[in-house]
C-alpha angles and dihedrals in degrees: 000000000000126000125225113231126182093023119133135170121232127190126212116222091198093053092047092049094050091047093051091047092052094049096050091073093058133060112252129207097273094044091051091052092048091051092050093049092046090050092052092047095048102042119123108260091212091055109031121192116282108260091227091055091046092051090047091055091047090052090051089050091052091050092051091050093048092049091050091052092047092051091050092051092046092052089051092050093050092049091050091051091050091051091051090051090048092050092051093050103050111107093007133105117257128192125194120241092256093043096239097115123048136154149111115297113238098175142356129215125197108219123206091263087064095245117130113233115201122211111210127215090258091055098254120126134221131185110236100226135130114315095031110122118219115197136169 
């Protein structure tokens, strides 16, 4: 097992702000559950909810829960992949896809987008994405 040294995680305030703004216009998992419970509590006892409609809402709830779990697992997988890329780059020479940036990696940061960004010995940085060549 290898250890990752020189790897840090950075967060982007701009990315977090834009993500929270985008999600405020949609109903999230907890809000959906609160709406469903409120609807059940406040329904007219003389005219209860149609069972077909109720089952449809429960199916929607299950789909939202499954999607939330899938997103969590996907985020974990992407983070793991970024850490493996970072581990393989430290101490090695990297060259950008176009060949304009090259040098020995002294440290790697994982930014909020999940992409590893290598800091070279000369202080320049390069995103470790497809096309970047890592050599010994």
